[in-house]
C-alpha positions as CSV (number, residue, x, y, z in Angstrom):
1,M,6.1,39.1,-1.2
2,G,3.8,39.8,-3.8
3,D,1.7,36.8,-5.3
4,N,3.8,34.3,-4.4
5,P,4.8,34.2,-0.9
6,P,7.8,32.2,0.6
7,I,5.1,30.6,3.3
8,R,1.6,30.5,2.4
9,F,0.1,30.2,6.2
10,N,-3.6,28.6,6.4
11,N,-4.1,28.7,10.2
12,S,-7.5,26.9,11.6
13,Y,-6.8,25.6,15.3
14,A,-6.3,29.2,17.1
15,A,-9.4,30.4,15.4
16,I,-12.1,27.7,16.1
17,N,-12.3,29.4,19.6
18,E,-10.1,32.2,21.6
19,A,-10.3,29.5,24.7
20,F,-7.6,27.4,22.7
21,A,-4.2,29.3,22.6
22,R,-3.0,33.0,23.8
23,H,-1.3,35.1,21.1
24,Q,2.4,35.6,21.8
25,L,5.5,37.1,19.9
26,P,8.7,34.9,20.1
27,A,11.7,36.7,22.6
28,G,13.7,36.8,19.5
29,A,17.7,35.7,19.1
30,P,20.3,38.6,19.6
31,A,23.1,36.9,17.2
32,P,21.0,33.7,15.2
33,E,22.9,31.4,13.5
34,L,21.7,28.5,11.0
35,V,22.6,25.0,12.1
36,E,20.9,22.8,9.8
37,L,17.9,22.8,7.3
38,N,15.7,20.6,6.0
39,S,15.4,21.9,2.6
40,E,13.6,18.3,1.5
41,L,10.5,18.9,4.2
42,A,10.6,22.7,2.8
43,E,9.7,21.9,-0.4
44,Y,6.9,19.3,0.5
45,L,5.8,21.5,2.5
46,N,5.1,24.3,0.0
47,I,7.8,26.4,1.8
48,N,10.5,28.6,-0.4
49,S,13.6,27.0,1.2
50,E,16.1,29.4,-0.8
51,W,14.2,32.0,1.1
52,L,14.0,29.6,4.3
53,A,18.0,29.9,4.2
54,S,18.0,33.5,3.6
55,E,18.6,36.2,6.0
56,E,14.7,37.2,6.1
57,G,14.0,33.0,6.4
58,L,16.3,33.1,9.1
59,A,14.9,36.1,11.6
60,M,12.0,33.7,11.2
61,L,13.3,31.0,12.2
62,A,15.0,33.0,15.6
63,G,11.8,34.5,16.2
64,N,13.5,37.6,15.3
65,Q,10.4,38.7,12.4
66,M,7.3,37.1,11.9
67,P,6.0,36.6,8.0
68,S,3.0,38.0,6.6
69,G,0.2,35.5,8.0
70,A,1.9,33.8,10.9
71,E,-0.2,33.8,13.7
72,P,2.5,33.1,17.1
73,V,0.3,31.4,19.7
74,A,0.7,29.2,22.7
75,T,-1.4,26.6,23.2
76,V,-2.7,25.6,26.4
77,Y,-3.3,22.0,27.6
78,A,-3.4,19.9,30.8
79,G,-1.8,16.7,31.6
80,H,-1.3,13.5,33.5
81,Q,2.5,13.9,34.7
82,F,3.9,10.7,35.7
83,G,0.4,9.9,36.9
84,N,-0.3,12.8,38.5
85,Y,-3.1,15.5,37.0
86,N,-2.2,18.8,36.3
87,P,-4.9,20.8,35.6
88,Q,-3.2,23.4,33.5
89,L,0.1,23.2,31.6
90,G,0.4,24.4,27.8
91,D,3.0,25.8,25.4
92,G,5.9,27.3,28.1
93,R,8.8,27.3,25.8
94,A,7.3,26.9,22.0
95,L,5.1,29.2,20.0
96,L,2.7,27.6,16.9
97,L,3.5,30.0,14.0
98,G,0.8,28.9,11.9
99,E,-0.4,26.0,9.2
100,V,0.5,24.9,6.0
101,I,-0.8,23.0,3.3
102,A,1.5,20.5,1.7
103,R,2.2,18.8,-1.4
104,N,-0.4,16.0,-0.2
105,G,-3.1,17.9,0.5
106,R,-2.5,18.0,4.6
107,R,-2.7,20.4,7.1
108,Y,0.8,20.3,9.0
109,D,2.0,22.6,12.1
110,L,4.9,24.9,12.2
111,Q,6.3,25.3,15.9
112,L,9.3,27.1,17.2
113,K,10.5,25.5,20.4
114,G,12.9,27.1,22.9
115,S,11.4,30.8,21.5
116,G,10.8,32.2,25.0
117,R,8.4,32.5,27.6
118,T,4.6,32.6,27.0
119,P,1.7,32.6,29.9
120,Y,2.8,29.2,30.0
121,S,6.1,29.0,30.8
122,R,5.7,28.3,35.0
123,G,8.2,30.5,35.7
124,G,10.8,28.7,33.3
125,D,12.6,31.1,30.9
126,G,11.1,29.6,27.7
127,K,14.5,29.1,26.0
128,S,16.4,25.8,25.3
129,P,19.8,24.8,25.3
130,L,21.3,24.0,22.0
131,G,21.8,20.3,23.0
132,P,18.3,19.6,23.2
133,V,17.3,21.0,19.7
134,V,20.2,19.2,18.1
135,R,19.0,15.7,19.7
136,E,15.8,16.3,19.1
137,Y,16.7,17.4,14.7
138,I,18.3,13.8,15.1
139,V,16.4,11.9,16.8
140,S,13.3,12.7,15.0
141,E,14.2,12.9,11.5
142,A,15.8,9.2,12.4
143,M,12.6,7.8,13.2
144,H,11.2,9.4,10.3
145,R,13.7,7.3,8.3
146,L,12.7,4.3,10.6
147,G,9.3,4.5,9.1
148,V,7.5,6.0,12.4
149,P,4.9,8.4,12.5
150,S,6.8,11.4,14.1
151,T,7.1,14.9,14.5
152,R,10.0,16.4,12.1
153,A,12.6,19.1,12.1
154,L,12.4,21.9,9.8
155,A,15.4,23.5,11.2
156,A,18.1,23.8,14.1
157,V,19.4,27.7,14.7
158,A,22.2,28.9,17.4
159,T,20.5,31.7,19.0
160,G,23.9,33.5,20.1
161,E,22.7,33.7,23.7
162,Q,23.6,31.9,27.0
163,V,20.8,29.8,28.8
164,L,21.1,29.4,32.1
165,R,21.1,25.6,33.9
166,D,21.9,23.9,36.9
167,T,25.0,22.8,35.1
168,G,26.1,26.4,34.3
169,P,25.2,28.6,30.5
170,L,24.7,26.8,28.1
171,A,24.3,28.1,24.5
172,G,20.7,28.4,23.3
173,G,19.2,27.1,20.4
174,I,15.8,26.9,18.5
175,L,14.3,24.2,16.9
176,C,12.0,24.6,14.2
177,R,9.5,21.4,14.7
178,V,6.4,20.2,11.8
179,A,3.7,18.1,13.1
180,S,0.6,17.1,11.9
181,S,-0.9,18.8,15.1
182,H,0.3,19.3,18.5
183,L,-3.2,18.2,19.6
184,R,-2.4,16.5,22.6
185,I,-4.7,13.5,24.9
186,G,-3.9,17.2,27.7
187,T,-5.5,19.2,25.4
188,V,-9.0,17.5,25.4
189,Q,-8.4,16.7,29.4
190,Y,-8.1,20.6,29.5
191,F,-11.2,21.3,28.2
192,A,-13.3,18.2,29.7
193,A,-11.8,19.5,33.2
194,Q,-13.1,23.2,32.6
195,R,-16.8,22.0,32.0
196,N,-16.6,23.5,28.6
197,I,-18.9,21.2,26.5
198,D,-18.6,23.5,23.6
199,A,-15.1,23.7,23.1
200,L,-14.2,20.0,23.6
201,R,-17.0,19.4,21.5
202,A,-15.5,22.4,18.9
203,L,-12.0,20.6,19.4
204,V,-13.1,16.9,18.6
205,D,-14.6,18.0,15.5
206,H,-10.9,20.0,14.4
207,V,-9.5,16.3,15.0
208,I,-12.1,14.3,13.2
209,Q,-11.9,16.9,10.4
210,R,-8.2,17.3,10.1
211,H,-6.9,13.7,10.6
212,Y,-9.8,11.2,10.8
213,P,-12.2,12.7,8.7
214,E,-14.4,10.0,7.5
215,C,-15.5,9.7,11.4
216,A,-17.9,12.8,10.4
217,Q,-19.7,10.5,8.0
218,S,-21.0,8.1,11.0
219,E,-23.1,7.3,13.0
220,Q,-21.3,7.6,16.5
221,P,-18.5,10.0,15.4
222,Y,-17.0,10.5,18.2
223,L,-16.9,7.0,19.4
224,D,-16.0,6.4,16.4
225,V,-12.4,8.6,16.3
226,F,-11.8,7.5,19.8
227,D,-11.2,3.7,18.4
228,Q,-9.0,5.6,15.6
229,I,-7.3,7.7,17.8
230,L,-6.5,4.1,19.7
231,R,-6.0,2.6,17.1
232,A,-3.1,5.3,15.8
233,Q,-1.6,5.0,19.3
234,A,-1.7,1.2,19.4
235,D,0.7,1.3,16.1
236,L,2.9,4.1,17.1
237,V,3.9,2.2,20.2
238,S,4.2,-1.1,18.6
239,R,6.7,0.5,16.1
240,W,8.7,2.0,19.2
241,Q,9.0,-1.6,20.5
242,A,10.0,-3.1,17.3
243,L,12.9,-0.6,16.9
244,G,14.0,-0.5,20.8
245,F,12.9,2.8,21.2
246,I,12.3,4.2,25.0
247,H,10.2,7.8,24.8
248,G,10.8,8.1,28.4
249,V,7.9,10.7,29.2
250,M,4.7,9.0,28.1
251,N,2.0,12.0,30.0
252,T,-0.6,12.4,28.7
253,D,0.4,15.7,27.4
254,N,3.3,14.2,25.2
255,M,1.2,12.2,23.4
256,L,-0.6,13.5,20.2
257,L,-4.0,12.6,19.0
258,C,-2.6,12.1,15.4
259,G,-0.3,9.6,16.6
260,E,3.2,10.9,15.7
261,T,6.0,10.8,18.3
262,I,6.4,13.9,20.0
263,D,9.3,15.4,22.5
264,Y,12.3,14.0,22.3
265,G,13.9,15.1,25.5
266,P,14.7,11.9,28.1
267,C,14.5,9.3,24.7
268,A,16.8,6.6,24.2
269,F,17.4,3.7,21.9
270,M,17.8,0.8,24.0
271,E,21.0,-1.2,23.3
272,E,21.5,-4.1,25.5
273,Y,18.2,-5.6,25.7
274,H,15.8,-5.5,28.8
275,P,12.3,-4.8,29.4
276,G,13.0,-2.8,32.2
277,T,15.1,-0.4,30.4
278,V,14.7,3.3,31.7
279,F,17.0,6.1,30.5
280,S,15.2,9.1,31.3
281,S,16.5,11.0,34.5
282,I,13.2,11.9,36.1
283,D,11.8,8.4,36.0
284,Q,12.9,7.2,39.3
285,Q,10.1,4.6,39.8
286,G,10.7,2.9,36.3
287,R,6.7,4.2,35.2
288,Y,8.2,4.2,31.3
289,A,10.6,1.3,30.9
290,F,10.3,0.1,28.0
291,G,8.7,-3.1,28.6
292,N,5.8,-1.1,30.0
293,Q,5.0,1.4,27.0
294,P,2.3,-0.8,25.7
295,A,0.5,-0.5,29.4
296,I,1.0,3.5,29.7
297,A,-0.7,3.7,26.0
298,H,-3.6,1.9,27.4
299,W,-3.8,3.8,30.8
300,N,-3.3,7.5,28.5
301,L,-6.1,6.3,26.5
302,A,-8.2,5.6,29.4
303,Q,-7.8,9.3,30.4
304,L,-9.0,10.0,26.8
305,A,-11.7,8.4,27.1
306,Q,-12.7,9.4,30.6
307,A,-12.4,12.7,29.0
308,M,-14.5,12.1,26.2
309,L,-17.5,11.2,28.1
310,P,-19.8,13.7,27.6
311,L,-19.1,13.5,24.1
312,F,-20.2,9.9,23.9
313,A,-23.7,11.0,26.1
314,K,-26.6,11.0,23.9
315,P,-29.0,14.8,24.3
316,G,-30.5,15.5,27.2
317,E,-28.8,12.3,28.8
318,E,-27.6,13.5,32.6
319,D,-26.3,10.2,33.7
320,L,-22.9,9.4,32.0
321,K,-22.6,6.0,33.1
322,P,-24.2,4.7,29.1
323,A,-21.6,6.8,27.6
324,V,-18.9,4.5,29.7
325,E,-21.0,1.1,28.1
326,R,-20.8,2.5,24.8
327,V,-16.7,3.5,24.9
328,Q,-15.8,0.4,27.5
329,P,-15.6,-2.1,24.4
330,R,-13.9,-0.3,22.3
331,F,-11.3,0.6,24.9
332,D,-10.8,-3.2,26.1
333,A,-10.0,-4.1,22.4
334,F,-6.6,-2.5,23.3
335,N,-5.3,-5.2,24.0
336,E,-6.1,-7.5,21.1
337,V,-5.3,-4.4,18.4
338,M,-1.9,-3.6,20.3
339,T,-0.8,-7.1,19.9
340,A,-1.9,-7.7,16.1
341,A,0.5,-4.5,15.8
342,Y,3.4,-5.6,17.4
343,R,3.2,-9.5,15.5
344,R,3.0,-7.3,12.3
345,R,6.2,-5.9,13.3
346,M,7.7,-9.6,14.8
347,A,6.7,-11.0,11.9
348,E,8.1,-8.1,9.6
349,K,11.9,-8.5,11.8
350,L,12.0,-12.3,11.9
351,G,11.1,-13.0,7.9
352,L,7.5,-14.2,8.9
353,S,4.4,-13.3,6.4
354,T,2.6,-13.4,9.6
355,C,3.1,-14.2,13.3
356,G,0.5,-16.2,14.6
357,D,-0.6,-17.6,18.5
358,D,2.2,-20.3,17.5
359,D,4.7,-17.9,16.9
360,D,4.7,-15.7,19.9
361,Q,7.0,-17.9,22.3
362,L,9.6,-18.2,19.2
363,Y,10.1,-14.3,19.3
364,R,9.7,-14.0,23.5
365,D,12.3,-17.1,23.4
366,F,14.5,-14.8,21.4
367,L,14.2,-12.1,23.4
368,D,15.1,-14.3,26.3
369,L,18.6,-14.8,25.0
370,L,18.8,-11.5,24.1
371,A,18.6,-10.7,28.2
372,T,20.2,-13.5,29.2
373,H,23.0,-12.9,27.0
374,Q,22.8,-8.9,27.2
375,C,22.7,-8.4,23.5
376,D,22.5,-5.3,21.4
377,F,19.0,-5.5,20.1
378,T,19.3,-3.7,17.2
379,Q,22.5,-5.2,16.2
380,S,20.9,-9.1,17.0
381,F,17.8,-8.8,14.8
382,R,20.0,-7.3,12.0
383,R,22.3,-10.2,12.1
384,L,18.8,-12.3,11.9
385,C,18.5,-10.4,8.2
386,D,21.5,-10.9,6.9
387,L,21.1,-14.9,8.0
388,A,18.2,-14.7,6.2
389,G,20.2,-13.2,3.0
390,E,22.4,-16.1,3.0
391,A,20.2,-18.3,1.3
392,L,20.9,-15.8,-1.8
393,P,24.0,-16.3,-3.2
394,D,24.3,-12.8,-4.9
395,Q,23.9,-11.9,-1.2
396,Q,26.6,-13.4,0.5
397,G,29.2,-10.9,2.4
398,N,26.7,-8.0,0.9
399,A,25.3,-6.9,3.8
400,D,26.9,-8.9,6.5
401,I,27.5,-7.7,10.0
402,A,29.1,-10.7,11.3
403,D,32.1,-8.6,12.0
404,I,30.3,-6.1,14.6
405,F,28.2,-9.1,16.2
406,E,27.6,-12.5,15.9
407,F,25.6,-15.1,18.1
408,S,26.8,-17.2,20.5
409,E,26.2,-20.8,20.7
410,A,23.5,-20.6,23.2
411,F,21.3,-19.1,20.3
412,A,21.5,-22.6,18.1
413,P,19.3,-24.2,19.3
414,W,16.5,-21.1,18.8
415,L,17.9,-20.4,15.5
416,A,17.7,-23.8,14.2
417,R,13.8,-23.3,15.5
418,W,13.7,-20.4,13.6
419,R,14.9,-21.9,10.3
420,D,12.4,-24.9,11.0
421,R,9.8,-22.2,10.6
422,L,11.3,-20.4,7.8
423,A,11.0,-23.3,5.9
424,T,7.4,-23.7,6.4
425,D,6.5,-20.1,5.9
426,T,4.9,-18.7,2.5
427,L,7.6,-16.0,1.9
428,G,10.2,-16.7,-0.5
429,D,14.0,-16.5,-0.1
430,E,14.5,-13.2,-1.9
431,Q,11.1,-11.7,-0.7
432,R,11.9,-12.7,3.2
433,Y,15.2,-11.1,2.9
434,Q,14.2,-7.4,1.6
435,Q,11.3,-7.5,3.8
436,M,13.9,-7.9,6.9
437,C,16.6,-6.0,5.6
438,R,13.2,-3.4,5.5
439,A,12.7,-3.8,9.1
440,N,15.7,-4.3,11.0
441,P,18.2,-1.3,10.9
442,V,21.7,-1.3,10.8
443,Y,22.3,3.0,11.9
444,I,19.9,3.9,15.4
445,P,20.6,7.0,17.2
446,R,22.4,5.8,19.6
447,N,22.7,7.2,22.8
448,H,26.9,7.7,23.2
449,L,26.9,9.1,19.5
450,V,24.2,11.7,20.3
451,E,25.6,12.7,23.1
452,A,29.2,12.9,21.1
453,V,27.4,15.0,18.8
454,I,25.7,17.3,21.9
455,Q,29.3,18.0,23.4
456,A,31.0,18.8,19.9
457,A,28.1,21.3,19.3
458,Y,28.8,23.3,22.5
459,N,32.4,23.4,21.6
460,G,31.6,25.2,18.3
461,D,31.7,21.8,15.9
462,L,29.1,21.0,14.0
463,Q,30.7,18.5,12.0
464,P,29.9,15.7,13.8
465,F,26.0,16.5,13.9
466,H,26.2,16.6,10.1
467,R,27.7,13.2,9.9
468,L,25.4,11.5,12.1
469,H,22.5,13.2,10.7
470,Q,23.8,11.8,7.1
471,V,24.3,8.4,8.4
472,L,21.1,7.8,9.7
473,R,19.3,9.6,6.6
474,A,19.9,6.1,5.2
475,P,19.5,3.5,7.9
476,F,19.1,0.1,6.4
477,S,21.8,-0.6,4.6
478,Y,25.1,-1.6,5.8
479,R,28.1,0.8,4.9
480,P,31.4,-0.4,5.8
481,R,32.9,3.0,5.6
482,D,30.1,3.5,8.5
483,R,30.5,0.6,10.5
484,D,31.5,2.7,13.7
485,Y,28.0,3.9,13.6
486,A,26.6,0.7,14.3
487,L,28.8,-0.3,16.8
488,S,27.4,-0.5,20.6
489,A,28.6,2.1,22.9
490,Q,32.6,0.8,24.5
491,P,33.0,0.5,28.0
492,G,33.4,4.6,29.2
493,E,31.4,5.5,26.2
494,Q,27.7,4.5,27.8
495,V,25.0,7.1,28.2
496,T,22.8,5.9,31.3
497,A,20.7,8.5,31.7
498,T,18.9,11.5,29.3
499,F,17.7,14.4,30.5
500,C,14.6,17.1,30.1
501,G,15.6,20.1,27.6
502,T,14.0,22.5,30.7
């Protein structure tokens, strides 16, 4: 590869402590085919996209051949799964190939998901059907375009082999996933439970250096990094709530310390609004329902604080009660931080410069109306955006989805209140309209569209996948030719449950 290798790996995590990961080669794929390549992301990561699309690049993406500098490892972590603690989980079907430095100077992980058994597979085959690979590619890239911090998809590969699941044999696939890191709340929990304080400290020092370097100069770096993680979690969940996104499995091993969304298995975008909405087939009690997500984020942060307690203690301090007292005010600030983040999102969506105490009732009443009248969440907010645009002569009818969705007469009193509130706000009409267009998408990865794409992919037809992916690259601009992608599921199309890829 000479002086200009196609990928310049710059690995750091596995080198910190041998307890963090286990070296493991991918299983490989018998007849790999490239399903989709994110050339734009590759170039951003300083990866030669032409090489990645080549036979040699495909060999890496399929796990058949590792380029120079790659150090495939399976990382270990623990986690609370639906509230129950599992002391050892880990990458059961994924391998971290290594890290690269992107054009912005930041470090990113490259991970193969579905690449075979690891020491943490717990009896599983470590493989992935093609369907979950297609789902994660579509939804993670859509989340990025929607402005939500997220892991991303560099490539999707069909492996040419069958993967056996409860429903029978399915075509196999591998996703090459990109993340700022794959370090989870559960990673911290694992080393805390092991009582390996040296490894715990090294891990959190790495998190500070990699994600929150400003904390390194603090007098209380570990308290400050907890605070930064808390704020990142609150911001992330506020963005989920503003888009009607339901993660589906907010276990502590699925919450990244860097504040990016990860794991798009039993996830879904809500259509008909209701705070109790659940799609995950394994969430029988509704623990991770849409309206519960902020409280679950807070609960998860309590587990992180508990795991980090030894780092909050002063040297020689054996009693951890003072450490609890130090972190408690930071932890207790979550509801205030979460409320402020959510208000920012609601202000953006409603066309306000700010959303204060007096505005809470305004958006709550709107959401109550959506629930009462079983309205589509995304369409309802986008229709508000179009109504705001009516004040602009050159925007009339330009981005109008009235033929897709219109408010009933029951909304008239609320719309009058909303217009009265807009009249008192400092935003100008043009500024308001542009802000609302950026906050209220037309196109989201609707569940029935994603499911149709998955079924087509299993039947060997990838055109629906490519078409949906292309539409979702520009989610905020209404295009009449793409009208069908903005529609709610029709009778017989509804997807009522989503599933984990395992």
